[in-house]
N, C-alpha and C positions, 0 to 999 in steps of 0.2 A: 677755692673760688673756681667756678666753671670757666672753660675756655673753648673757643671754636676749634674743633679738631679737623674739620674739612668744610670748605665752602666753595660754591661756584654759583654763578648767576648769568643771565643773558636773555636772549630773545629766542622764542620757539615759534614754530608754525609760520615762518616767513615764506609766503608763496611767491615764487619767481617764475616768470615766463619770458624766454628770450627767443627772438627770431633772428636767424642768420640768413641774409639775402645774398645769394650768388647772382649778381645782376647779369654777368656774362652768360651764364647757363640758363638764366631765367628760372632758377630753382630756389625754393626756400626750405629751411630746416628749422624745426621748432624743438625747444627743450623746456619742459616744465619741471620745477623742483619745489620741494618743501625743505626749508633749511632751519636748523637749530644751531645756535652758537652760544656756548657757555664759557665764561672766563674764570680763571683762578689766579691768585696772586696775593699781594699784600692788601687784602681787602677786609681783614678781620674787624677793623675799627668801625666799618660801616654797620656791622652787626652789633658790636659790643658798646660803641660810644656814639652811635647815631652820626658818624662822621662821613658825610656824603662826598667829601673831597677826593676819595679814592674810587668813586663809582663812575665808570664810563656808562652813561645812561643806556638803557636797553633800546631806546629810540635811536640813539647814535649807532648801536650795533645793527639795528634793522637797516638804517640808511647806508651803512657801510656795506652790507650784503648787496644791496641794489647797485651801488656804485662799483663794487668789485665785479659784479656780473656784467656791467656795462663796459668796463675797461679791460676785461680779461676773458679768455675762453671759459665757458662753463662745462666743456667736455674735454677730456673725461672728467667725471665728478671727483675722482681722486686728486686731480690737479687743482680744480677749483677750491676744494676744501682746504688744501694745503696753502694755496695763495691767500685765502681768507684768513686762516688761522695765523699765518706768518705775519700778516699785517698787524694784528693786535699785539703780538709780543715785540714787534719792532717799533710800533708807534708809542706804546705806553710802557715805560720802564718798570712799573710796579706790577704789570700783568706778566705772569711767567708761563701760563699754559692757556691755550685755547682749544676747546673741544667742539669740533664741528661735525654735524651729521647732515648729510645731503640725501634726500629721497628723490630719485628721478622717476617720474611717472612715464608710463609707456604710451607713446603715440606712434602708430604705424602709418606709413604713407598709403593713401588710398590707391587702388588700381581701378582705373576707369577705362572701359573698353580694352582691357588687357594691358594697359600701359600705366606706369606710375605717374600720379598726378603731381605737378610741380609745387602745389601749395595747399593741398587738402589732406587731412589726416583722420584716423579713426582710433579711438581708444578701445583696443581689442581685448583687454583683460585688466584685472586688478594687479597684475605683476608689476613690481617696482625694482629698481636697481638702487641699492643703498650703499652709502660710504660713511664710515665714521673715522675721523682723523683726530689724533691728539698731537697738537703742535706744542712742544715744550722747549723752553729756552735751555734747559739742562739736559734733557734726555733725547732730543731730536724729534723726528716725526714718525709716529706709529699709525698705520692705516689698516683698516679692516673693510673689505668690500663684500657685498652680499647680493644674492638674489632672494627676493621675498615675495610670497603670494603667487607663485607659479603653480597653478592647480593642474594635477595630472591624474589620469585614471587608466587602468588597463583591466579588461574584462576576464583575463585568464593569465596564466604564467606566474602565479603566486601561490605558495603553500605555507602552512604553519602546522607543524606536528612535532612530537617528541619533547614537548615542554613539560614542566613539572605538573604532575597531577596529584591532587590530594583532596581532602574533604571540603576544600573551598572552591574546587574547580567545577564549572558547568560547561565551559567552552569545549565544543567537540574539535577533534583534530580534523584538518582538511588538507587535501592534496591539490585543491584547485579552488581559488577564490578570487573575488574582485579585489584589486588593490588601488586605493586612491589616497592622495595626500596633497597638502599645500606645502610646497618646497620652501624651506628657509635654509639656504646654504650660504655660508660665509667663509672667507679666507683672509688670514692675517698675513700681511706682507712683512718681510724682515724690516726692522726699524732702520730708517736712514737718518743721516745727520742733519740735512737742511733742505730748503726748497730746491736748490740746484739738483740735488740727488733725486728728488721727486720728478723734476722735469726730465731727467735722463730716463726715467721709467715710463714716461708717457706712452710710448708705442706699445708697451706691454699691458697696460690697464684694460683696454678694450679687448685685446686678444685673450687675456685671462678670463674676462667675463664671458666671452663667447665660448671659450674652451670649457669652463665650468658648466655653462648652460647646456652645451652640446653633450658633454659627458653625462650629465644628470639625466637628460632625456633619453639618450641612447641606452644607458644601462637600465634605466627604469623600464623601457620598452622591451629590451632583449634579454635581460637576466631572468633565468628561471629561479625566481626568488624563494629561498628557503625561509627567509624572515626579512623584515624591514632592516633589522640590525646588520645582516650580512650584506645586503644590497647597498646600504649606506656606506659601509666600510669600503666596498669596491669603488664607489664613487670617489671617496676621499683619496684612495690610492692613486687613481688615475689622474686626478687633479694635481696632486703633488708631483707626479712625474711630468705632466704637461706644463706646469708653471714652476720652475725651479726657484724663483724669487719668493715664493710663498712658503711660510714657515709652518702654518697650521691651517687645517680645514675643519670647519664645524658644520654639522647638519642637525637640524631639528625637524622631524617629520611626524605630524599627527597621522595616525592610521584612521582614515575616515571610513566607517563601517557601512556595508551594504548587506543587510541580512536577508536570507531566504525567507519566503512566506509559505507556510504549510497551508495549502488549499485543498487538502484531501477531504476535508469535511464537506466540500461542495462536489457531489457526484463523483468522488474519488479522483478529482483533478490532481495530476502529478506536477509538483512545482518545487521539488527539493532534489539535492544531489545533482546527478547528471541531467535531470529534467528541469532544473531551475532556470527560469527565464525572467520572472517578475520578482523584483527585490524591493525592500523598504530602506531607502537611504536614512541614516541616523544622524541627527544633529549633535548628539552627545548621549552618554559619555564616549570618549574615544581614546585609543592608545596614543601615547606620545613617546617617541623614541628620539634620543639625541646622542651625539658623540663628538669628540674632539680628537683629531688624528694629527700627530706631529710628524713632520718630515724627519726621517732617520738621520740625514746629513745635518740638519739643523740641530737636532737633539744632541748628537755627539759633539758638535761644535760648541754648543752652549754649555754642556755639562759632561765633560769627558769622563768624570768619575762614574 
């Protein structure tokens, strides 16, 4: 007889916007999030026996997200996700795990006449700050933070040569090329026991996000890149040093290609190699490079063998 080996359900794409009003300073701050919350537990009978008595309605989950946002801080998102998930395992005895994903959309304060405006903002990119938290009655709270959709490009300072060449290879070696990517960088925090432990980490969450972002941008800009792989590894190394509470750093970087265009057919016009100025941006296919780098201290602590 078949059985349910894994099950979770909940509410996805819950859009939340919160305004924090500092009346004394006359300044407002806005946070826009998209939240997903999926529950696990003793819910198998809702699948196998049409028993809805174990189902916390997804409408209730949606309303809980709004109420939690009203009654608690929504920043840093690691804290909000942990508060939300902890609610479900504390409120419902048969729910053992809450999986919460928070996507925080980027709104930057406008500058008007050279001064930050107190209540006006601009969406300056598609970059988002993501958090995924697994809040488990048995295993504690595991959090992964991320930067997603940070698009970067440099017009020089990147090379790629010395790779395998065989009968399938048409790519020429290059010592100078355009490098562009959409950064997807994430870091897994060491698992903590409960919400109180997450609250103790609150000052570190924003600092870690800023460090990871700054390291990514600085290394991308300044590294004389031999490959995306090597530059990516250097980023991981620096983040692990900057944020000791992080166990693992993960990067996924698509290599967005800009190809030279041979225009020599038109009056001998030179537009390749050192003379290249006009390029054709490619929508696909593209390279995709990923890595997961584990802190040496965490690795040996976890697996001394």
